[in-house]
N, C-alpha and C positions, 0 to 999 in steps of 0.2 A: 315778703312781697310775692313770692312764687305761688304759694297756695291761694292768696287773695286774687291774683291775676287769673289763675285757672278757674277759680270759683266764679268770677265775674263772667267769663266766657260760658261756663256751664249754666249759670243763671239766665243769661240772655238767649242762649241757643241750646236748651235741653234736648231738643229733638235732633239736632245736627251733630252733636258730639258723640263719636263712637267710642273714644278712649282718651284718657289724659293721664299724665303723670309728671311728677317733679322729682328730679334726682340731682343733687349737688348744684342746685340753682339752675338746672336745665329744664325749662318748662316745655312740654310737648303736648300737643292736642291733635287728635286725628278726627277729621270731620267728614261728613257726607259730601260728595262732590257737588250736589245740587245747591248746597248752601255756601260754597266756596267764596263767592264774591261778597255775600252778606257778612260773613265772618271777618273777612279782611277789611271791609269797610268799617266794622265795629272796632277792630284792632287799631286801625289808623285814626279814626275820628274820635273815639271815646276813650281808648286806652293809650293813645298817643304813641303808637309804634310808627315812628316817622322815618326810620332808616331801613331801606331795603338792603339786605345783605346778599342773599343767594336763592336760587331756584334750581332744582335738579330733579331727577327721577331715579327710581330704582326698579330694576326688572327682577321679579321673583319667579323666574321660570321654574316650573316643577313644584311650586308651592302646594300646600295641602289642598285637597279638593274643596271647591266652593269658595275659596278666597281669591279675590282679584289678583291679576298678575302684576300690575304696575302700581307704583306709589309715587305721587308728586310730593316733593318736600320743599318747603320755603322757610327761610330764616329771616327774622326781623329783629330790629334793635330799637330801643327807646333811648333817644339821645340824652334826655334830662337826667336819667339815673343809670344808664347802661344795661337796663333790663333786656333780656332776650327771650324769644319764643320761637319754637319750631312748630310749624303747622303742616300736617300731612293729609293726603286724601288718596284713597285707593281707587284705581281705575281698572275696568275690565279689559280683557285681551282683545275683544272684537271691536276695533275702532275706538281706542282710548281718546277721550276728549274731556276738557274742563274749561271753565270760563277763564278768559284772560284777565290778568291783574293790571294791565297797562293803563286802564282808566284811573287807577288808584296810585300806582307807583310807576313812574316813567322808566325806571331802571329795570323793570320786568321785561321790557321789549326784547332785548338782545338775548337774555337767558331763556325766554320762551322760544325764540327762534332756534337756539342751540338745542334745546330739549326736543323740539319738534323734529329737527334734523337728525338727531342721534337716536331717538327712541320712537319717533312717529306719533307722538302725542299731539293732538290738535288743541290749540288754545283758541276757543271760540271768542271772537271779538278782536283778535290781534290781526290787523289788516296786512301785516308784513311777515309772513312765515317763509319767505324765500331762503334758500341755503345761505348759511353764514360762514361755515368752515369748509364745506365740500363743494365740488363743482356741480352744476345743475344736472348733469347727465348721470350722476352717481345713483345707483340702484340699491335700495334697502336702507336699513337703519343699523349702523355699525356698533352701537352700544347695547343692542338687544342681545341677550345671551344665546339666542338661536341663530345669530348671524354667522354664516360659515367663515371660518378663519382664512380659508384659502380661496375665497370668492374672487373672481376676476371681474373688474369693472370695465365698462366700455372705454375704449381709448378716445381721447379728445385730440384735436389737431394742436400742434405746437404753434406758439406765437413766433413771429419772425426772429425776435431776439433769442428765443430758446433754441431755434434751429441752428443758430450760429454756435451756441454753447454746447449743444448735444447733437452732433451730426449723425451719430449712429442710433437707430431706433432700439428700444429695449427688446431683449430677446424674450422667449417664451418660458423662462424659468419661473419658479414659484413666486419670486419677489420682483421679477422684471429686471434683474441685474445680470449683466454679461459675466459669466464665470471667468473669462479671460481678463476682466478688468482688474481684479485683485492681483493676478500674476503680473500684468503689465506695470502696475504701480510699484511692485517690489523690485523690479529689475532696474 
């Protein structure tokens, strides 16, 4: 099934496929970003990949010269026989963007939001890319490899319930913890 599946994608999109391989039943195809939506439409409607599994990104900071820095990776499953496929697309460093898959797979919405929030990749056509895990004032993209590990984020006001639980503000140590806290706990 694996070689046949990849062959169908290659036949339908010869200009879009940059690379493909099958290893131990793991089918992978890398496509050009401008054909992203068309390939996924074909996978869903003609090859019956009806189960959305995952979407993430990879940051290849320091990759060889000439190769794009980011790669978006999607995993799909075909429920009728358990077939799986991994689809990748490379994105350049300057304003990484790709079409949203929410029109084809509703499950893509939250994962695209997370990927946008953590890597700064824009999913064109996704109307809701607001922060999912971080607070709105957060600056930067924490899963990028060039994000500084000791970066300080802007403080946000505590809610009334939090002020009752945490009467003392965090100090200016690297991680915002009061060094005396651990000593007070031990005594």
